[in-house]
TITOR-607361 format. One record per residue: x, y, z of N, C-alpha, C in turn. Coordinates in steps of 0.2 Angstrom, whole numbers, padded with zeros to 4 digits, always signed. Layout:
# TITOR-607361
XYZXYZXYZ/...
//
This chain:
# TITOR-607361
+0112-0007+0026+0108-0013+0029+0102-0010+0032/+0100-0005+0035+0094-0002+0038+0089-0003+0034/+0090-0001+0027+0085-0001+0022+0081-0007+0021/+0084-0013+0020+0080-0019+0020+0077-0021+0026/+0080-0020+0032+0077-0022+0038+0071-0018+0039/+0071-0011+0038+0064-0007+0038+0059-0009+0033/+0062-0011+0028+0057-0014+0023+0054-0020+0025/+0058-0026+0028+0055-0031+0030+0050-0031+0036/+0052-0025+0040+0048-0025+0046+0041-0021+0045/+0040-0018+0037+0035-0014+0037+0029-0019+0034/+0024-0016+0033+0017-0019+0030+0019-0020+0022/+0024-0017+0019+0024-0018+0013+0027-0025+0011/+0030-0028+0016+0033-0035+0015+0029-0040+0017/+0022-0039+0018+0018-0044+0020+0017-0049+0013/+0019-0047+0008+0018-0052+0002+0024-0055+0000/+0029-0053+0004+0036-0056+0002+0038-0063+0006/+0038-0068+0002+0039-0075+0006+0044-0079+0001/+0049-0081+0005+0054-0085+0002+0060-0081-0003/+0060-0076-0002+0065-0072-0008+0071-0070-0004/+0077-0071-0008+0084-0069-0005+0085-0062-0007/+0086-0057-0003+0087-0050-0003+0094-0050-0002/+0098-0047-0006+0106-0045-0006+0105-0037-0002/+0109-0037+0003+0110-0032+0007+0117-0029+0007/+0119-0023+0009+0125-0021+0009+0131-0025+0011/+0136-0025+0008+0142-0028+0009+0142-0035+0007/+0137-0037+0002+0136-0044-0001+0133-0050+0004/+0131-0047+0010+0127-0051+0014+0120-0053+0010/+0118-0059+0013+0111-0061+0010+0107-0063+0016/+0101-0060+0016+0096-0061+0021+0089-0066+0017/+0088-0071+0021+0083-0075+0018+0076-0074+0022/
//
């Protein structure tokens, strides 16, 4: 779960908009 959170908080996610990201345990973050 930490990986996607770190990615979304980083500058690399500036161009990510409206995607659904599957995270550990089957949870979905939008």
